[in-house]
C-alpha positions, 0 to 999 in steps of 0.5 A, a space after each residue: 386436500 393434501 395428504 399428510 406427510 406428502 411434502 416431507 416424503 418428496 423432500 426425502 426422495 429428492 435428498 436421496 436422489 441427490 445422494 445417488 447422483 453424488 455417488 454416481 459422479 464419484 464413481 464416474 470420476 475414476 474414469 473421467 479424471 486422471 487426478 482429482 483432489 478436493 479441498 476446502 478453504 476456511 473462506 471462499 476466494 475469487 483469486 488463485 495466483 501461482 507464486 512458485 512451482 509449488 505454491 499458490 495464493 488465495 484471499 477472501 472477498 467478503 466485506 469483513 476482514 479478509 485473510 490472504 494466504 500463501 499455500 504450499 501444495 501437498 506433495 501428491 499434487 506435484 508428484 509425477 505418478 498418478 495419485 487417483 481420487 484423493 479428497 485430502 486437505 493438507 495444504 500448508 500455510 507458508 505465509 499469511 496476513 489480513 486485508 481490511 478490504 475485499 480482495 477481487 484481484 491478486 497478482 504476484 510480481 515475478 521473481 520477487 516476494 511482492 503481491 499486489 491486490 485490489 478490491 472495493 470500495 475504490 481503485 486503490 492498490 495494496 502492495 504486500 511482501 511475503 516475509 520469511 517468518 511465522 505463518 498467518 502473520 499480519 503483513 500489510 504494506 499499503 501504498 502511500 504515494 504514487 508519482 510519475 518520474 517522467 512519461 513512463 517511469 513510476 515511483 511508488 512509496 509504501 507506508 513502511 517507506 519502501 520505494 518501488 520503480 515501475 515502467 508503463 512500457 513494461 507492466 511486470 517491471 516493478 523493482 524494489 529500490 535499495 533501502 537506506 539505513 535511515 529508513 530501515 533503522 531509525 524510522 522503522 515502525 513509523 508510517 511514511 509518505 513520499 514526494 518527488 522533485 521532478 526534472 523538466 522533460 529531457 533535462 539531465 541537470 537535476 538530481 532525481 530526489 525523493 523526500 520521505 516524511 515519517 509520521 514523527 516529522 522526520 524527512 529523508 532525501 534520497 537520490 535514486 541513483 544512489 539510494 543506499 545513503 541519504 543526501 539530506 535529512 532533518 527533523 521538522 517542528 511538528 506538534 508530536 514526535 509519536 509514530 502515529 502523529 500525522 493523520 494526513 502526511 504530505 511532503 512536496 518539493 517546490 517546482 520553481 523555488 530551488 531548495 524549498 520543501 513543504 510538509 503538512 498533515 500534523 495539524 492545521 498548518 503547512 510548513 515551508 522549509 529551506 533545505 540548503 542548510 540540511 546535512 545527511 544527519 538529521 538535525 532539528 530544522 526551523 520552517 521558513 514560513 508557516 501557513 496558519 490560515 486553516 487554524 482560524 478558518 473553521 472547526 474540526 470534527 472533534 471540536 478542535 482546529 481542523 487538520 490540513 489534509 493535503 497541499 500542492 504547489 502552483 506549477 507556474 507561480 513560485 511561492 503560491 500553494 493550495 491547501 485543503 483541510 478537514 473542515 472543507 476549507 480550500 486556501 490559495 496563498 502566496 507567501 511573502 519572501 520577507 516573512 518568516 515562521 514568526 
């Protein structure tokens, strides 16, 4: 028979032994370390990234909302003299924001204010800009579009409309493209995506155009060689002009049909536009053709018409497009040159 109080006595002895080991380690630390600084974070992190000589970034990795923080190191940590054992907690938050996904990897783009993060549930990347504003402010800057300009150059567009260039031969060459007034002004606060007009490999005859489509149906065309001024702009005929009007915005250039461009994601249609009459200032534009097949092919999740989730042009047939919708429908259609939006 077990003697009463035996288990609690053993637990107390183990606890006391642990305390003695901790005290011994603290005393031994004075000899083992030149410096030892002990801090506690509000949430655990699996990333520590230097963003400067005196600052680091940490981020949470749990399934709930996770905080990304840029922390300024205490002065004692970069002072030249030996500070000895110092269990202080005086990191200062410089910038911060929240990620809706766990952060398993975080990298700082050298000589910029940009951070790139990744984590489950998929392989998507998020680009963040550390703003010069109040600490712990939300600053999400997700990637909306990623396109290859050629075999090595990559163009990324954030949901805020910011453009970034990268070269696969130089992994740390992410550069922000200069903003144009239309993006930083009238479209501020809207969500944007982008499409690229690709030139044939080795061709120098076509301009490297980028089309950015806002959640309000505004399209801006930019020449990457002169990004400060828009080449063309238009206001598409979309069901709503609210900043959150498009759930699945997509914009794409026709690869074999000259000045044609298609947009979708606002409703159950895909609209094709002729850009030849567009100018640098945005005017309302009428579509040349509207594909309405998805509207009549099924029912959406909420009982209404399905939403077109994406579309793409056939690379070898000028007027053939593929489109998909939220009801699972997939259409391949070749629109007639003689038919218009009516």
